NUVOKOL-301880 format. One line per field, with one value per residue (C-alpha): residue in one letter; x, y, z; residue number from 0. Coordinates in nm, 4 decimals. Layout:
% NUVOKOL-301880
resn	c(a,...) $
xx	c(X,...) $
yy	c(Y,...) $
zz	c(Z,...) $
resi	c(NUM,...) $
This chain:
% NUVOKOL-301880
resn	c(x,x,x,x,x,x,x,x,x,x,x,x,x,x,x,x,x,x,x,x,x,x,x,x,x,x,x,x,x,x,x,x,x,x,x,x,x,x,x,x,x,x,x,x,x,x,x,x,x,x,x,x,x,x,x,x,x,x,x,x,x,x,x,x,x,x,x,x,x,x,x,x,x,x,x,x,x,x,x,x,x,x,x,x,x,x,x,x,x,x,x,x,x,x,x,x,x,x,x,x,x,x,x,x,x,x,x,x,x,x,x,x,x,x,x,x,x,x,x,x,x,x,x,x,x,x,x,x,x,x,x,x,x,x,x,x,x,x,x,x,x,x,x,x,x,x,x,x,x,x,x,x,x,x,x,x,x,x,x,x,x,x,x,x,x,x,x,x,x,x,x,x,x,x,x,x,x,x,x,x,x,x,x,x,x,x,x,x,x,x,x,x,x,x,x,x,x,x,x,x,x,x,x,x,x,x,x,x,x,x,x,x,x,x,x,x,x,x,x,x,x,x,x,x,x,x,x,x,x,x,x,x,x,x,x,x,x,x,x,x,x,x,x,x,x,x,x,x,x,x,x,x,x,x,x,x,x,x,x,x,x,x,x,x,x,x,x,x,x,x) $
xx	c(0.5438,0.3937,0.2019,-0.0568,-0.1549,-0.1586,-0.3626,-0.6033,-0.9733,-1.1073,-0.9621,-1.1317,-1.1345,-1.1038,-1.1256,-0.7867,-0.9419,-1.0945,-0.7882,-1.0086,-1.1181,-0.7729,-0.7131,-1.0718,-1.0173,-0.7016,-0.9048,-1.1950,-1.0629,-1.0067,-0.7093,-0.5893,-0.6770,-0.6694,-0.6251,-0.8028,-0.6806,-0.8878,-1.2652,-1.3407,-1.1818,-1.3223,-1.0726,-1.0482,-0.9535,-0.6910,-0.3851,-0.5004,-0.5900,-0.2388,-0.0904,-0.3160,-0.2195,0.1498,0.1400,-0.0310,0.1804,0.3934,0.5877,0.4334,0.0849,0.1272,-0.1459,-0.2244,-0.2744,-0.4991,-0.3395,-0.4966,-0.4818,-0.1744,-0.3464,-0.4409,-0.2580,-0.2192,-0.0454,0.3178,0.2796,0.0716,0.3295,0.6181,0.4429,0.4057,0.7797,0.7094,0.7824,0.4295,0.2942,0.3229,0.1392,-0.0100,-0.3536,-0.3346,-0.6697,-0.7512,-0.4471,-0.3327,-0.0139,0.2782,0.5604,0.3530,0.2363,0.5903,0.7220,0.4712,0.5123,0.8915,0.8574,0.5978,0.3920,0.0886,-0.2772,-0.3836,-0.7419,-0.8895,-1.1833,-1.1639,-1.2022,-0.8286,-0.7632,-0.9959,-0.8306,-0.4829,-0.5621,-0.3102,-0.0270,-0.1215,-0.1103,0.2272,0.3896,0.6662,0.5651,0.1909,0.0650,-0.3015,-0.5714,-0.8846,-1.2078,-1.3782,-1.7150,-1.8715,-1.6045,-1.5955,-1.9693,-1.9146,-1.6228,-1.8131,-2.1397,-2.3612,-2.6327,-2.6162,-2.6660,-2.3562,-2.3965,-2.3326,-1.9690,-1.9192,-1.7262,-1.4670,-1.4396,-1.3665,-1.1186,-0.9482,-0.9228,-0.7656,-0.5192,-0.4210,-0.3650,-0.1626,0.0633,0.1072,-0.0833,-0.3215,-0.6885,-0.8323,-1.0242,-1.3878,-1.5359,-1.7446,-2.0999,-2.2784,-2.5230,-2.3374,-2.6428,-2.7462,-2.4764,-2.6768,-2.6400,-2.2655,-2.2297,-2.4336,-2.2211,-1.9006,-2.0144,-2.1137,-1.7771,-1.5952,-1.7626,-1.6074,-1.2552,-1.2384,-1.0720,-1.0944,-1.3384,-1.3054,-1.5165,-1.6483,-1.7648,-1.6351,-1.9719,-1.8853,-1.5692,-1.7209,-1.9724,-1.6941,-1.4728,-1.7616,-1.8712,-1.5205,-1.5077,-1.6459,-1.9863,-2.0112,-2.1715,-1.8883,-1.6309,-1.7997,-1.8044,-1.4403,-1.3290,-1.5185,-1.3562,-1.0051,-1.0684,-1.2053,-0.9068,-0.6625,-0.8369,-0.8210,-0.4418,-0.4364,-0.7033,-1.0205,-1.2874,-1.6588,-1.8357,-2.2143,-2.2425,-1.9988,-1.6497,-1.3846,-1.1019,-0.7837,-0.9136,-1.2023,-0.9604,-0.7270,-1.0178,-1.1274,-0.7761,-0.7597,-1.0961,-0.9765,-0.6582,-0.8601,-1.0760,-0.7730,-0.6131,-0.9334,-0.9595,-0.6174) $
yy	c(2.4955,2.3881,2.6783,2.4381,2.3471,2.6959,2.8350,2.5427,2.6267,2.2794,1.9527,1.6520,1.3150,0.9952,0.6515,0.4835,0.1549,0.3086,0.3585,0.3917,0.7279,0.8734,1.0204,1.1473,1.3315,1.4948,1.6115,1.7402,2.0935,2.0513,2.2454,1.9419,1.5723,1.3727,0.9980,0.8694,0.5644,0.6376,0.6875,0.6055,0.2600,-0.0343,-0.2174,-0.5322,-0.3133,-0.0971,-0.2884,-0.3134,0.0561,0.1444,-0.0720,0.0858,0.4367,0.3473,0.2006,0.5103,0.7786,0.9895,1.3090,1.4557,1.4514,1.5551,1.4648,1.4644,1.1338,1.1033,0.8302,0.6294,0.7570,0.7083,0.4569,0.2290,-0.0797,0.0796,0.4024,0.2962,0.1477,0.4454,0.6888,0.5050,0.5174,0.8944,0.9370,0.8928,1.2184,1.2128,1.2927,1.6664,1.6620,1.4286,1.4789,1.3556,1.2588,1.3280,1.5511,1.6855,1.8562,1.6384,1.4189,1.2261,1.5387,1.6777,1.3524,1.3525,1.7234,1.6877,1.4312,1.6059,1.9219,1.8313,1.9237,1.8715,1.7479,1.8808,1.6550,1.5668,1.7365,1.7041,1.8660,2.1564,2.2284,2.2146,2.4014,2.6816,2.4355,2.2261,2.5323,2.6363,2.2961,2.3327,2.1667,2.2039,2.3717,2.4226,2.3244,2.1421,2.1026,1.7655,1.8557,1.5119,1.3247,1.5958,1.5546,1.1819,1.2375,1.4728,1.2811,1.5560,1.5753,1.9546,2.1147,2.2066,2.5769,2.4971,2.4333,2.7823,2.9053,2.6361,2.7567,3.1077,2.9679,2.7769,3.0926,3.2778,2.9955,2.9793,3.3527,3.3619,3.0847,3.2478,2.9771,3.0110,3.0137,2.6824,2.4255,2.3552,2.0071,1.8226,1.8879,1.5548,1.6637,1.6615,1.6769,2.0348,2.2921,2.5631,2.3816,2.3460,2.7129,2.8277,2.6272,2.7552,3.1187,3.0699,2.9131,3.1911,3.4504,3.2654,3.2756,2.9448,2.9718,2.6148,2.3260,1.9498,1.7953,1.4407,1.4609,1.6400,1.8158,2.0139,2.1683,2.4353,2.5692,2.5785,2.7917,3.0194,3.0702,3.1682,3.4456,3.7900,3.8754,4.1454,4.3786,4.3212,4.3944,4.7192,4.8273,4.7270,4.9232,5.2288,5.2028,5.1741,5.4657,5.6861,5.6071,5.6892,6.0201,6.1122,6.0730,5.9377,6.1636,6.0329,5.9709,5.8923,5.6818,5.6666,5.8058,5.5611,5.6283,5.4320,5.3491,5.1529,4.8009,4.8534,4.9641,4.6726,4.4293,4.5806,4.5493,4.1868,4.1121,4.2522,4.0465,3.7294,3.8034,3.8510,3.5299,3.3339,3.4509,3.3223) $
zz	c(3.2587,2.9241,2.7693,2.6320,2.9876,3.1338,2.8428,2.7982,2.7970,2.7202,2.8489,2.6917,2.8703,2.6680,2.8343,2.8259,2.7198,2.4049,2.1804,1.8718,2.0156,2.0803,1.7355,1.7166,2.0446,1.9086,1.6068,1.8203,1.8628,2.2362,2.3669,2.5635,2.5510,2.8758,2.8360,3.1430,3.3330,3.6427,3.6660,3.3018,3.3213,3.5170,3.7440,3.5247,3.2264,3.3992,3.2795,2.9195,2.9214,3.0350,2.7611,2.4990,2.6094,2.6212,2.2701,2.1303,2.2994,2.0660,2.1357,1.8185,1.9765,2.3415,2.5875,2.9570,3.1370,3.4402,3.6458,3.9240,4.2798,4.4947,4.7209,4.4293,4.3065,3.9618,4.0639,4.0275,3.6792,3.5630,3.6956,3.5318,3.1934,3.2220,3.1749,2.8035,2.6133,2.4720,2.8196,2.8811,3.2128,3.4679,3.6167,3.9741,4.1281,4.4924,4.5167,4.8494,4.9599,5.0615,4.9389,4.6862,4.5048,4.5115,4.3653,4.0803,4.0055,3.9989,3.7187,3.5012,3.5093,3.7176,3.7118,4.0710,4.0886,4.4115,4.4959,4.8640,5.2005,5.2540,4.9180,4.9896,5.3238,5.1686,4.8491,4.8993,4.9709,4.6677,4.4425,4.5853,4.5197,4.2578,3.9330,3.9824,3.6651,3.7496,3.9927,3.8760,4.0673,4.1093,4.2577,4.2026,4.3986,4.6628,4.7190,4.7677,5.0037,5.2334,5.1943,5.0612,4.7982,4.7850,4.4423,4.2433,4.3224,4.6896,4.5923,4.4486,4.7555,4.6833,4.3234,4.4487,4.6986,4.4183,4.2077,4.5011,4.5728,4.2066,4.1837,4.5054,4.3751,4.0349,3.8487,3.5584,3.6517,3.7722,3.5678,3.6457,3.6674,3.4133,3.2995,3.2817,3.0101,2.6775,2.4525,2.5255,2.4449,2.6219,2.9542,2.9022,2.8077,3.1078,3.3508,3.1908,3.2124,3.5762,3.6606,3.4752,3.6990,3.9937,3.8492,3.6638,3.3228,3.1918,3.1741,3.1822,2.9051,2.8715,2.5088,2.1970,2.1675,2.4818,2.3373,2.1110,2.3662,2.6264,2.4034,2.3077,2.6677,2.7754,2.5151,2.6055,2.4590,2.1880,2.4419,2.6894,2.4199,2.3192,2.6830,2.7341,2.4285,2.5512,2.8944,2.7486,2.5116,2.7899,3.0097,2.7301,2.6619,3.0315,3.0344,3.3882,3.5359,3.6957,3.4356,3.4167,3.1581,3.1367,3.4884,3.6446,3.7755,3.5882,3.8259,3.7580,3.8369,3.5942,3.3229,3.3850,3.3665,3.0360,2.8968,3.0094,2.8464,2.5127,2.5377,2.6047,2.3028,2.0771,2.2049,2.1526,1.7934,1.6946) $
resi	c(0,1,2,3,4,5,6,7,8,9,10,11,12,13,14,15,16,17,18,19,20,21,22,23,24,25,26,27,28,29,30,31,32,33,34,35,36,37,38,39,40,41,42,43,44,45,46,47,48,49,50,51,52,53,54,55,56,57,58,59,60,61,62,63,64,65,66,67,68,69,70,71,72,73,74,75,76,77,78,79,80,81,82,83,84,85,86,87,88,89,90,91,92,93,94,95,96,97,98,99,100,101,102,103,104,105,106,107,108,109,110,111,112,113,114,115,116,117,118,119,120,121,122,123,124,125,126,127,128,129,130,131,132,133,134,135,136,137,138,139,140,141,142,143,144,145,146,147,148,149,150,151,152,153,154,155,156,157,158,159,160,161,162,163,164,165,166,167,168,169,170,171,172,173,174,175,176,177,178,179,180,181,182,183,184,185,186,187,188,189,190,191,192,193,194,195,196,197,198,199,200,201,202,203,204,205,206,207,208,209,210,211,212,213,214,215,216,217,218,219,220,221,222,223,224,225,226,227,228,229,230,231,232,233,234,235,236,237,238,239,240,241,242,243,244,245,246,247,248,249,250,251,252,253,254,255,256,257,258,259,260,261,262,263,264,265,266,267,268,269) $
């Protein structure tokens, strides 16, 4: 599985029919660029978008391609193009477990976009499909599919479920959906921090301005780091015995979480 996909914090969408933006997206600082042939491209422009993406692809600048759904007239041509060595992974919209997902994931590492009732019910099977690299959550399309106008927070149980399914299948943490407001970095950061509490470890972005606040929000705060260092130090001094810190018992899961937080901070600073 490509490390760039499993470790990605930010995944930046670029419309496939806007080739003048491709290089700018690569230079944006996003961990992964997704050239989008699906939602960002109107039906009359689908073919030209595919041609533009195909002409630009280069193994020296690997990207993800979001192809059109399996029930669309554009799926086969999109899928064929993704055999290009410049495509390191396919993002499959409206993913659900079955032969189609297995076929796609056998060709390229796949980010399975869970955004339908069928996808939610089959989340564990999707995550367990060989070749699936990560799960991603499409709350906007899910709301349309189940005909609800509920606020985004109402979908938090599905985020937790996605984190559990990912962990059980040995996948990296799932990728949260987009934040529509790209002008206010505080809104982006708040949504990322909220999703992180629910087990999400990446974020789909729709504008380069969302990349930096996404990365910052996924890093531990200075206060969290100080606390984590104190926990690890107290555990080391106890040499395996039970230990208290500031009136609280520090058991093994707390220590392991502190160690993980310090590792995330070191990785983010590289």
